[in-house]
C-alpha positions in Angstrom: 39.2 126.6 166.3 39.3 127.6 170.0 37.1 130.5 171.0 37.7 133.2 173.6 40.8 134.0 175.6 42.0 130.4 175.9 43.7 130.3 172.5 47.3 131.3 172.3 49.5 131.9 169.2 51.6 128.8 168.3 54.8 130.8 169.1 55.5 133.8 171.3 55.7 137.1 169.4 59.4 137.4 170.2 60.0 134.3 168.1 58.3 135.9 165.0 60.4 139.0 165.6 63.6 137.0 165.8 62.8 135.1 162.6 61.9 138.4 160.7 65.1 140.0 161.9 67.2 137.0 160.8 65.4 136.9 157.5 66.4 140.6 156.9 70.0 140.1 157.9 72.9 140.6 155.4 74.1 137.0 155.9 70.7 135.6 155.1 70.4 137.7 152.0 73.8 136.5 150.7 73.2 132.9 151.7 69.7 132.8 150.2 70.8 134.4 147.0 73.8 132.0 146.6 71.6 128.9 147.3 68.4 129.9 145.5 69.4 132.5 143.0 67.0 135.1 144.3 66.6 137.4 147.3 64.6 136.1 150.2 61.1 137.4 150.9 60.4 138.1 154.5 56.8 139.1 154.0 55.3 136.1 155.8 57.4 136.6 158.9 56.3 140.2 159.0 52.6 139.2 158.6 52.9 136.6 161.3 54.6 139.2 163.7 51.9 141.8 162.9 49.1 139.2 163.5 50.7 138.0 166.8 51.0 141.6 168.1 47.4 142.3 167.0 46.2 139.2 168.8 48.1 140.2 172.0 46.7 143.7 171.9 43.1 143.2 170.7 42.4 139.4 170.5 41.6 140.0 166.9 39.7 137.1 165.2 41.5 137.8 161.9 44.9 137.6 163.6 43.8 134.3 165.2 42.8 132.8 161.9 46.0 134.0 160.2 48.2 132.4 162.9 46.2 129.2 163.1 46.5 128.8 159.3 50.2 128.8 159.7 50.1 125.7 161.9 48.0 123.7 159.5 
């Protein structure tokens, strides 16, 4: 894993926010329920968004590990 300030999240934080917002939309709830028979869980998008913002603000090692694990 890259050390220091050279590492960047795999996506900009705005992308995680857009995915989280889409996941929480009424259309997605209905579509996901119709296709899968259960309501969608948006927890992973929220965790990724929180980690991304934490990385941008504090360069947190935990946030870096969390976001890097998403790519693998």
